[in-house]
C-alpha positions as a printed NumPy array, in Angstrom:
array([[  28.595,  -93.661, -197.683],
       [  26.543,  -90.793, -199.108],
       [  27.455,  -87.085, -199.339],
       [  25.133,  -86.398, -196.425],
       [  27.276,  -88.649, -194.254],
       [  30.429,  -86.586, -194.861],
       [  31.255,  -83.34 , -193.09 ],
       [  34.125,  -80.854, -193.558],
       [  36.173,  -80.422, -190.412],
       [  38.632,  -77.648, -189.504],
       [  41.446,  -77.238, -191.994],
       [  39.289,  -78.632, -194.826],
       [  39.635,  -82.15 , -193.409],
       [  36.991,  -84.57 , -194.58 ],
       [  35.532,  -86.542, -191.69 ],
       [  32.769,  -89.146, -191.585],
       [  29.689,  -88.241, -189.629],
       [  28.754,  -90.492, -186.743],
       [  26.753,  -93.517, -187.803],
       [  23.013,  -93.304, -187.295],
       [  20.914,  -95.594, -185.084],
       [  20.105,  -97.921, -187.99 ],
       [  23.773,  -98.361, -188.873],
       [  24.715,  -98.991, -185.251],
       [  21.908, -101.538, -184.999],
       [  23.145, -103.323, -188.141],
       [  26.696, -103.426, -186.798],
       [  25.47 , -104.765, -183.456],
       [  23.466, -107.512, -185.175],
       [  26.448, -108.459, -187.359],
       [  28.69 , -108.661, -184.309],
       [  26.194, -110.857, -182.505],
       [  25.858, -113.193, -185.47 ],
       [  29.628, -113.438, -185.685],
       [  29.903, -114.114, -181.968],
       [  27.155, -116.728, -182.231],
       [  28.957, -118.523, -185.049],
       [  32.22 , -118.325, -183.119],
       [  30.496, -120.168, -180.282],
       [  28.473, -122.539, -182.481],
       [  31.33 , -123.96 , -184.562],
       [  33.591, -125.227, -181.729],
       [  30.655, -126.556, -179.695],
       [  29.293, -128.515, -182.658],
       [  32.802, -129.809, -183.415],
       [  33.333, -130.999, -179.832],
       [  29.896, -132.581, -179.592],
       [  30.388, -134.3  , -182.953],
       [  33.677, -135.79 , -181.746],
       [  31.97 , -137.129, -178.618],
       [  29.162, -138.564, -180.739],
       [  31.564, -140.207, -183.179],
       [  33.649, -141.611, -180.324],
       [  30.604, -143.423, -178.954],
       [  30.864, -145.841, -181.872],
       [  34.416, -146.775, -180.872],
       [  33.556, -146.947, -177.172],
       [  30.639, -149.284, -177.873],
       [  33.091, -151.967, -178.997],
       [  31.068, -152.797, -182.116],
       [  32.946, -153.829, -185.242],
       [  31.286, -152.243, -188.284],
       [  33.088, -154.476, -190.765],
       [  32.056, -157.607, -188.881],
       [  28.487, -156.304, -188.653],
       [  28.28 , -155.686, -192.398],
       [  29.932, -158.953, -193.414],
       [  27.928, -160.901, -190.845],
       [  24.851, -160.421, -192.998],
       [  26.47 , -162.391, -195.822],
       [  28.131, -165.017, -193.628],
       [  31.564, -163.994, -194.91 ],
       [  32.934, -162.43 , -191.72 ],
       [  36.386, -163.994, -191.94 ],
       [  39.342, -162.17 , -190.333],
       [  40.836, -161.421, -193.749],
       [  37.56 , -160.08 , -195.124],
       [  37.007, -157.961, -192.005],
       [  40.505, -156.484, -192.227],
       [  40.023, -155.695, -195.925],
       [  36.694, -153.944, -195.286],
       [  38.218, -152.031, -192.366],
       [  40.806, -150.6  , -194.756],
       [  38.147, -149.796, -197.36 ],
       [  36.046, -147.945, -194.782],
       [  39.046, -146.194, -193.272],
       [  38.425, -147.833, -189.899],
       [  42.07 , -148.82 , -189.579],
       [  43.059, -145.163, -189.236],
       [  43.354, -143.266, -185.913],
       [  40.078, -142.181, -184.336],
       [  40.741, -138.468, -184.871],
       [  41.395, -139.011, -188.571],
       [  38.191, -141.048, -188.905],
       [  36.234, -138.312, -187.128],
       [  37.632, -135.561, -189.353],
       [  36.662, -137.507, -192.489],
       [  33.183, -138.143, -191.1  ],
       [  32.708, -134.519, -190.024],
       [  33.884, -133.137, -193.383],
       [  31.319, -135.331, -195.152],
       [  28.623, -134.446, -192.599],
       [  29.097, -130.735, -193.253],
       [  28.297, -131.476, -196.904],
       [  25.164, -133.407, -195.928],
       [  26.673, -136.903, -196.232],
       [  26.149, -138.809, -192.971],
       [  27.061, -142.177, -194.432],
       [  24.854, -145.186, -195.117],
       [  23.041, -147.66 , -192.939],
       [  24.98 , -150.894, -192.434],
       [  21.884, -152.991, -193.029],
       [  19.669, -151.168, -195.535],
       [  22.386, -149.181, -197.345],
       [  19.967, -146.238, -197.334],
       [  21.761, -142.899, -196.857],
       [  21.455, -141.763, -193.247],
       [  20.589, -138.216, -194.329],
       [  17.672, -139.577, -196.338],
       [  16.339, -141.577, -193.377],
       [  16.615, -138.526, -191.124],
       [  14.945, -136.272, -193.715],
       [  11.988, -138.67 , -193.898],
       [  11.461, -138.768, -190.128],
       [  12.571, -135.29 , -189.077],
       [   9.243, -133.594, -190.001],
       [   7.47 , -135.778, -187.422],
       [   9.646, -134.556, -184.56 ],
       [   9.67 , -130.993, -185.866],
       [   5.871, -131.019, -185.95 ],
       [   5.277, -132.251, -182.406],
       [   8.179, -130.351, -180.809],
       [   7.287, -127.101, -182.589],
       [   3.604, -127.304, -181.685],
       [   4.482, -128.353, -178.119],
       [   6.735, -125.306, -177.722],
       [   4.002, -123.031, -179.086],
       [   1.384, -124.491, -176.724],
       [   3.762, -124.225, -173.753],
       [   4.587, -120.587, -174.496],
       [   0.955, -119.529, -174.999],
       [  -0.611, -121.535, -172.159],
       [   2.278, -121.178, -169.707],
       [   2.666, -117.486, -170.456],
       [  -1.047, -116.755, -170.073],
       [  -1.243, -118.762, -166.843],
       [   1.795, -117.004, -165.371],
       [   0.475, -113.536, -166.234],
       [  -3.002, -114.276, -164.853],
       [  -1.569, -115.715, -161.642],
       [   0.757, -112.74 , -161.127],
       [  -1.827, -110.056, -161.838],
       [  -4.361, -111.772, -159.567],
       [  -2.002, -113.034, -156.889],
       [  -3.666, -114.474, -153.85 ],
       [  -6.958, -114.911, -155.668],
       [  -8.74 , -117.993, -156.935],
       [  -6.997, -117.867, -160.322],
       [  -3.559, -117.7  , -158.707],
       [  -4.389, -120.613, -156.405],
       [  -5.807, -122.658, -159.294],
       [  -2.733, -122.091, -161.466],
       [  -0.46 , -123.026, -158.56 ],
       [  -2.419, -126.214, -157.876],
       [  -2.53 , -127.323, -161.513],
       [   1.197, -126.652, -161.921],
       [   1.948, -128.681, -158.791],
       [  -0.023, -131.648, -160.138],
       [   1.364, -131.553, -163.685],
       [   4.963, -131.167, -162.469],
       [   4.793, -134.67 , -160.97 ],
       [   3.622, -136.345, -164.197],
       [   6.124, -137.476, -166.866],
       [   5.285, -136.814, -170.507],
       [   4.461, -140.46 , -171.257],
       [   1.965, -140.602, -168.371],
       [   0.254, -137.449, -169.635],
       [   0.266, -138.972, -173.121],
       [  -1.398, -142.181, -171.97 ],
       [  -4.025, -140.176, -170.084],
       [  -4.745, -138.084, -173.187],
       [  -5.137, -141.221, -175.309],
       [  -7.551, -142.752, -172.803],
       [  -9.635, -139.572, -172.549],
       [  -9.686, -138.15 , -176.072],
       [  -8.958, -141.168, -178.304],
       [ -10.487, -144.15 , -176.526],
       [ -13.155, -142.384, -174.459],
       [ -14.487, -139.374, -176.36 ],
       [ -13.124, -140.599, -179.726],
       [ -12.416, -137.019, -180.734],
       [  -8.815, -137.451, -181.882],
       [  -6.673, -140.325, -183.207],
       [  -4.501, -142.007, -180.624],
       [  -1.692, -143.131, -182.928],
       [  -0.16 , -142.766, -186.354],
       [   0.98 , -139.78 , -188.381],
       [  -0.243, -138.024, -191.524],
       [   2.019, -135.681, -193.473],
       [   0.767, -132.092, -193.901],
       [   1.356, -132.569, -197.629],
       [  -1.422, -135.157, -197.618],
       [  -3.897, -133.322, -195.384],
       [  -3.279, -130.412, -193.007],
       [  -6.426, -131.075, -190.887],
       [  -5.488, -134.756, -190.446],
       [  -1.902, -133.747, -189.69 ],
       [  -3.085, -131.453, -186.898],
       [  -5.4  , -134.12 , -185.529],
       [  -2.532, -136.61 , -185.27 ],
       [   0.009, -134.274, -183.651],
       [  -2.195, -132.41 , -181.177],
       [  -2.208, -135.112, -178.464],
       [   1.547, -135.858, -178.496],
       [   2.24 , -132.109, -178.566],
       [  -0.013, -131.561, -175.56 ],
       [   1.774, -134.35 , -173.693],
       [   5.169, -132.81 , -174.456],
       [   4.114, -129.266, -173.614],
       [   2.73 , -129.93 , -170.126],
       [   5.99 , -129.808, -168.162],
       [   7.401, -126.906, -170.175],
       [   4.19 , -124.882, -169.711],
       [   4.417, -125.502, -165.958],
       [   8.01 , -124.236, -165.836],
       [   7.169, -121.122, -167.85 ],
       [   4.069, -120.335, -165.756],
       [   5.957, -120.673, -162.479],
       [   8.932, -118.577, -163.538],
       [   6.829, -115.881, -165.187],
       [   4.503, -115.638, -162.214],
       [   7.411, -115.276, -159.759],
       [   9.349, -112.713, -161.797],
       [   6.258, -110.694, -162.758],
       [   5.11 , -110.43 , -159.13 ],
       [   8.528, -109.003, -158.222],
       [   8.511, -106.552, -161.145],
       [   4.981, -105.317, -160.387],
       [   6.231, -104.213, -156.947],
       [   9.072, -102.127, -158.42 ],
       [   8.926,  -98.355, -157.936],
       [   8.879,  -97.538, -161.651],
       [   5.815,  -99.75 , -162.175],
       [   4.014,  -98.225, -159.204],
       [   4.953,  -94.76 , -160.477],
       [   3.584,  -95.507, -163.94 ],
       [   0.306,  -96.59 , -162.367],
       [   0.148,  -93.448, -160.228],
       [   0.682,  -91.296, -163.352],
       [  -2.586,  -92.66 , -164.701],
       [  -1.4  ,  -95.286, -167.179],
       [  -3.832,  -98.164, -167.628],
       [  -2.968, -101.49 , -166.039],
       [  -2.742, -103.143, -169.462],
       [  -0.3  , -100.483, -170.709],
       [   1.836, -100.741, -167.585],
       [   1.928, -104.507, -167.931],
       [   2.748, -104.616, -171.646],
       [   5.101, -101.616, -171.882],
       [   6.928, -101.697, -168.566],
       [   6.512, -104.837, -166.471],
       [   6.242, -107.771, -168.851],
       [   9.416, -107.247, -170.846],
       [  11.531, -107.019, -167.687],
       [   9.851, -110.117, -166.257],
       [  10.247, -112.332, -169.321],
       [  13.961, -113.048, -168.862],
       [  13.68 , -115.936, -166.344],
       [  10.829, -117.538, -168.31 ],
       [  12.807, -117.362, -171.561],
       [  15.828, -118.867, -169.783],
       [  13.689, -121.752, -168.549],
       [  12.428, -122.29 , -172.098],
       [  16.046, -122.625, -173.236],
       [  16.684, -125.24 , -170.564],
       [  13.546, -127.133, -171.588],
       [  14.419, -127.438, -175.296],
       [  16.495, -130.627, -174.712],
       [  13.61 , -131.942, -172.617],
       [  11.237, -131.396, -175.525],
       [  13.541, -133.232, -177.928],
       [  14.213, -136.186, -175.614],
       [  10.567, -136.289, -174.571],
       [   9.655, -136.739, -178.23 ],
       [  11.082, -140.27 , -177.97 ],
       [   8.508, -141.176, -175.302],
       [   5.751, -139.445, -177.261],
       [   6.649, -141.429, -180.365],
       [   6.435, -144.676, -178.411],
       [   3.049, -143.837, -176.863],
       [   1.476, -142.512, -180.068],
       [   3.248, -144.837, -182.555],
       [   4.906, -142.001, -184.454],
       [   7.635, -142.763, -187.029],
       [  10.075, -140.145, -185.759],
       [  13.785, -139.85 , -185.078],
       [  13.418, -141.351, -181.614],
       [  12.149, -144.655, -182.944],
       [  14.774, -144.595, -185.685],
       [  17.647, -144.204, -183.243],
       [  16.224, -146.831, -180.867],
       [  15.891, -149.394, -183.641],
       [  19.361, -148.57 , -184.933],
       [  20.895, -148.855, -181.458],
       [  19.356, -152.29 , -180.996],
       [  20.882, -153.509, -184.272],
       [  24.153, -151.569, -183.756],
       [  23.623, -149.561, -186.899],
       [  26.257, -147.025, -185.846],
       [  26.056, -144.522, -188.768],
       [  22.33 , -143.992, -188.208],
       [  22.792, -143.469, -184.463],
       [  25.652, -141.033, -185.04 ],
       [  23.708, -139.093, -187.658],
       [  20.577, -138.706, -185.513],
       [  22.603, -137.655, -182.465],
       [  24.511, -135.085, -184.511],
       [  21.305, -133.556, -185.874],
       [  19.542, -133.411, -182.495],
       [  22.572, -132.035, -180.638],
       [  22.972, -129.325, -183.284],
       [  19.289, -128.439, -182.851],
       [  19.797, -128.007, -179.107],
       [  22.909, -125.849, -179.57 ],
       [  21.263, -123.6  , -182.168],
       [  18.11 , -123.201, -180.066],
       [  20.192, -122.146, -177.06 ],
       [  21.958, -119.51 , -179.159],
       [  18.563, -118.2  , -180.287],
       [  17.412, -118.051, -176.656],
       [  20.567, -116.14 , -175.695],
       [  19.934, -113.623, -178.485],
       [  16.335, -113.206, -177.322],
       [  17.557, -112.555, -173.778],
       [  19.852, -109.832, -175.108],
       [  16.91 , -108.242, -176.884],
       [  14.883, -108.271, -173.675],
       [  17.688, -106.701, -171.662],
       [  16.792, -103.043, -170.934],
       [  19.004, -100.537, -172.69 ],
       [  20.552, -103.129, -175.003],
       [  21.626, -101.745, -178.375],
       [  19.329, -103.372, -180.924]])
């Protein structure tokens, strides 16, 4: 605290001056971060317990699976390996050991390849991050633009076109859209590759060429949801008295839209985006299958087929944490959009 922040009260009492807007904003942000962590930690802990319990519910015997590869799966050998792996302990104790290692980045090793699970996830995670991130960006830009155009020209040809296109796309699953994109742009026009993946470290242009089609397939449904919600909420806001009054006072339509109407109309669209984040992540599995991408979806499917429990648990923990964190970010964005909120 500086000298300027201190004032002398009656009776020569030294009192602190009220905090300025910047200090209040910093305190508010700190409180929100603390509240977010307070919510994040227990949710991740509960979800991790559910994920770890799936291994026990599945009825698979890890020791028998490991020893079965060597043909030495005798009862004595299985019992000995159970003790070495800590699988003879209560489920809660096993989960706590697993979670404590997971927090440090150790998700165990694959039963079959002995490759660390964290390493396998790190190799494939950029694929999913690329297509999900680009899909979210496309959905926000295209869906947002379509919703704004439809709302500002309601009843016109643009509004009717947006409504029709949204109605058609809402009936098509991501894998159907993906197949159609492959047929049109990869097999027909031969403009883009229909499968495979190239790391951006190798070539950024090739990377973009390989992720654009799966990202478009993933973004279609999310863009539809954003366009519909934004159009509905923006139409309602544009009829509010304060918006009409701003127009009467001579403000341009663009200024009224950007400064007054749009921020108040974004809430429902942002909420829908939060709901669609899990859809983007799960839809990546279908996109990987259609476009032959070596992502987390294919990793977890292959591991589930071979009962490679540590890999399945590790992938589920990472993806569930992504969903939880993204929802917290969406909630913080909604607070920022709320009129009169202390930022």
